[in-house]
C-alpha positions in Angstrom: 123.6 4.7 61.8 125.0 8.0 62.8 124.3 11.1 60.9 127.0 12.8 58.9 126.2 16.2 60.6 125.2 17.8 63.9 121.7 19.2 64.2 121.8 22.9 65.1 118.9 24.8 66.1 118.9 28.7 66.5 116.3 31.6 66.7 115.7 34.5 64.5 115.3 38.0 65.5 111.7 37.8 65.1 111.3 34.6 67.1 111.3 31.7 64.6 113.0 28.5 65.4 115.4 27.7 62.7 117.4 24.5 61.7 120.6 23.7 60.0 122.8 21.0 59.4 126.4 21.2 60.8 129.0 18.9 59.1 132.8 18.6 59.8 134.9 19.6 62.8 134.4 23.1 64.4 138.1 23.2 64.5 138.7 22.2 60.9 141.5 24.0 59.1 139.6 25.4 56.2 137.4 28.5 56.4 133.8 27.6 57.3 131.5 27.2 54.4 127.6 28.3 54.3 125.4 26.7 51.7 122.3 28.7 51.2 119.5 26.9 49.2 117.0 27.7 46.6 113.7 29.4 46.8 111.7 26.3 48.0 114.9 24.1 48.7 116.6 23.1 51.7 119.7 21.6 53.4 119.0 18.3 51.8 120.3 19.7 48.4 123.9 20.1 49.7 124.2 16.7 51.3 126.8 15.2 48.7 128.8 18.5 48.5 128.9 19.1 52.4 130.2 15.6 53.1 132.9 16.1 50.4 133.9 19.6 51.6 133.6 18.7 55.3 137.0 16.8 55.2 138.7 20.2 55.5 135.9 22.8 56.3 133.1 23.0 58.8 130.1 23.1 56.4 126.6 24.6 57.7 123.5 24.2 55.5 120.5 25.9 57.0 116.8 25.3 56.1 115.7 28.9 55.5 112.7 30.2 57.3 109.5 28.3 56.0 111.7 25.4 54.6 112.5 21.8 55.8 112.7 21.7 59.6 112.5 25.4 60.2 109.7 27.3 61.6 107.0 28.9 59.2 106.0 32.5 59.2 102.5 33.6 60.0 102.5 36.3 57.1 103.5 35.7 53.5 105.4 38.9 53.5 108.0 37.7 55.7 109.4 35.7 53.2 112.1 37.9 51.6 115.6 37.7 50.8 116.2 40.7 53.3 114.6 38.4 56.0 116.6 35.5 55.1 119.8 37.5 54.9 119.3 38.6 58.8 118.5 34.9 59.5 121.7 33.9 57.9 123.6 36.5 60.2 121.8 35.0 63.2 122.9 31.5 62.1 126.5 32.9 62.2 126.1 34.3 65.6 124.5 31.0 66.9 127.5 29.0 65.1 130.2 31.2 66.2 131.3 31.9 62.8 132.7 35.5 62.1 133.5 34.9 58.4 132.6 32.1 55.7 132.9 31.1 52.2 129.3 31.3 50.8 127.6 28.9 48.4 124.3 30.2 47.2 121.9 28.3 44.9 119.2 30.5 43.1 117.7 32.4 45.9 120.6 31.6 48.2 122.8 33.5 45.8 120.6 36.5 46.0 121.0 36.3 49.7 124.8 36.2 49.4 124.6 39.3 47.0 122.5 41.2 49.6 124.7 40.2 52.3 127.8 41.5 50.3 126.2 44.9 50.1 125.0 45.0 53.8 127.9 43.1 55.7 130.5 42.5 53.2 133.3 41.7 55.9 131.3 38.3 56.8 132.2 37.1 53.4 135.5 35.5 52.2 134.5 34.1 48.9 131.3 33.2 47.1 130.0 30.7 44.9 126.9 31.3 43.0 125.0 28.5 41.6 122.9 29.4 38.4 122.1 32.7 39.7 123.3 36.4 39.2 122.3 39.9 39.6 120.0 39.7 36.6 117.5 36.8 35.8 115.8 35.6 32.9 112.1 36.2 33.0 111.3 32.8 31.5 112.8 31.1 34.2 111.1 33.4 36.8 107.5 32.8 35.1 108.4 28.9 35.1 109.0 29.0 39.0 106.3 31.2 39.6 103.7 28.8 37.8 104.3 26.0 40.3 105.7 27.0 43.5 103.1 26.9 46.2 100.4 25.3 44.1 101.8 22.1 43.0 99.5 19.2 44.3 101.6 16.8 46.8 102.1 13.3 45.2 100.3 10.4 46.8 103.2 8.0 46.5 107.0 8.3 46.2 106.9 6.6 43.0 104.5 9.4 41.9 106.7 12.0 43.2 109.6 10.9 41.1 107.3 10.8 38.2 105.9 14.2 38.6 109.3 15.6 39.2 110.5 14.1 36.0 107.6 15.5 34.0 108.1 19.1 35.3 112.0 19.0 34.9 113.2 16.6 32.4 114.2 19.4 30.0 116.3 20.8 32.5 117.8 17.4 33.4 117.6 15.2 30.3 120.0 12.4 31.4 118.9 11.6 35.0 118.2 8.0 35.6 115.1 6.5 37.4 117.1 6.2 40.4 118.2 9.7 40.3 114.7 11.0 40.0 113.9 8.9 43.1 116.8 10.5 44.7 115.5 13.8 43.6 112.2 13.3 45.0 113.6 12.5 48.6 115.5 15.9 48.4 112.4 17.7 47.3 109.7 16.4 49.6 109.6 15.6 53.3 108.1 12.1 54.6 104.8 11.8 56.6 103.4 8.3 57.6 105.5 6.9 54.7 104.3 9.3 51.9 105.8 12.5 50.6 104.6 16.0 51.7 105.4 19.3 50.8 108.7 20.4 52.4 108.0 24.3 52.4 105.4 26.7 53.1 103.1 27.3 50.4 102.9 31.1 51.4 106.4 31.2 49.9 104.7 31.0 46.3 102.3 33.8 47.5 105.1 36.0 48.4 106.9 35.4 45.1 103.8 36.1 43.1 102.8 39.2 45.1 106.3 40.6 44.6 106.0 40.1 40.8 102.5 41.9 40.8 104.1 44.7 42.8 107.0 45.0 40.2 104.4 45.0 37.4 106.3 42.7 35.4 109.8 44.6 35.8 112.1 42.1 37.6 114.5 44.0 39.9 118.2 43.6 39.3 121.1 43.4 41.7 124.0 44.8 40.0 125.1 47.2 42.8 124.9 44.1 45.3 126.6 42.1 43.1 129.5 44.7 42.5 129.9 44.6 46.2 131.5 41.2 45.6 134.0 42.9 43.3 136.9 42.5 45.7 136.3 38.9 46.8 136.9 35.7 45.0 133.7 34.7 43.1 133.0 31.4 41.2 129.8 31.1 39.0 128.3 27.8 38.1 125.8 27.9 35.2 123.9 24.9 34.1 124.1 24.3 30.3 120.3 24.5 29.9 119.3 27.0 32.5 116.4 29.3 31.7 117.3 31.6 34.6 121.0 32.4 34.1 121.9 33.1 30.5 125.3 33.0 29.0 124.9 36.7 28.1 124.3 37.7 32.0 127.4 35.5 33.0 129.4 37.5 30.4 128.3 40.8 31.7 129.0 39.6 35.3 132.6 38.8 33.9 133.0 42.3 32.8 132.0 43.6 36.2 134.4 41.0 38.0 137.1 40.3 35.7 138.7 37.8 38.3 135.6 35.8 38.4 135.7 32.2 37.9 133.0 30.2 35.9 132.0 26.6 35.0 129.3 25.1 33.1 127.5 22.1 34.5 126.8 19.8 31.4 123.3 18.4 30.9 122.0 20.6 33.6 119.2 23.2 33.8 118.1 25.2 36.7 119.9 24.5 39.0 122.9 22.2 38.9 123.2 19.6 41.8 126.9 20.6 42.6 127.8 17.0 42.5 128.6 17.1 38.7 132.3 16.1 38.1 133.2 19.3 36.4 131.6 21.5 39.1 133.2 19.6 41.9 136.6 20.1 40.3 135.9 23.8 39.9 134.9 24.1 43.4 137.8 22.3 44.6 140.1 24.2 42.4 138.6 27.4 43.7 138.9 26.6 47.2 142.7 25.5 46.8 143.7 28.9 45.3 144.5 30.2 48.8 141.0 31.1 49.8 140.5 28.3 52.2 
């Protein structure tokens, strides 16, 4: 069975071999879309959305360094949004894309904001999925508590159960089949069993960064303000412990034209296949942006 995407390999400036899924036609009439995943996530998270959008757009979904099929860094200190931002520019060069609509989930959204400050002309519009220039410390502490230290499940059934135990508060209405599908997006497979799909040193980098900050989580308000003259849509999970409604309200004050949508019965981070979210994305892209 043919894959719905092409495999795109490219090289970072510091020599890592990186991978991306490349959906849709290169000659599609719509502006290309680049989907950047969360801290330990990868291109699999965007599969449903990418197939949906590829009818009118070329959609590129990278595995960031140390995730999925991309190469791992030797040093934990090379896992930073700054490195990943430069990798994104390398991806655009390799793919022949000069400007794109960016969709960033969590960590991916931080990369989009950094890119807006560093190279704003490459962004035509931005969709930020459950992330903003300021983050709730509760969510940061929760993520830091498991990233890079979670034991790998022995079976796929155990993987689904473990994910449900960890995330049921965030996703209270998922079916057993949904949790199995979630586990397939979360883990890779080796000899028929699940295996970790990211470099554990990413967790080390996160915790080292928190130690260096001495409990003060840096904010990205100047970087977010660099998006002020671009169309922006913010997706927030109804139960998110990372992006609060108060932060979204302040973002709207800074960017009055910003659009928002709440993903019902979702925490951090929405899957972007929720009906209300898909409708908001389609409307956003239909307002002359694409």
